[in-house]
C-alpha positions, 0 to 999 in steps of 0.5 A: 311322178312315176309309179315304181313299176314304170321305172328302169331296174337300174340305171346308168348314174353316169347318164343320169348325172348327164341329163341332170347337168343339162336341166341346171343341177351342179355335179359335185363328184366330191361331195358325197362320201365314198363313191357316192356324189352330190348334186345341187340345185342352185336357185335354192342350194339344196343338195341331193346324194346321188349313190353309184348304183341308182336301183328302182327303189333308189330312183323313186326316192331320188325323183321324189327329191328333185322333184320337191327342189325344182319341179323336173319331172322324169320325163323331163330327165328322159328326154336328155339322156 
């Protein structure tokens, strides 16, 4: 898990979602409320809500949840962006 200082300031949500989709997540654009969307890890049906603007502190929290549910690391996500 990278530290917060190693993460980018703002990340493009579209690129993040494409990378997560390539890793096996299901992206549900209507699953969140308002401008949020939901990603689902199909093996255990756990979901994570992704906001429209992914700031550094939000990305850190999201990565913790992604690793916990799917064991996909930040390096794996960066490779597919």
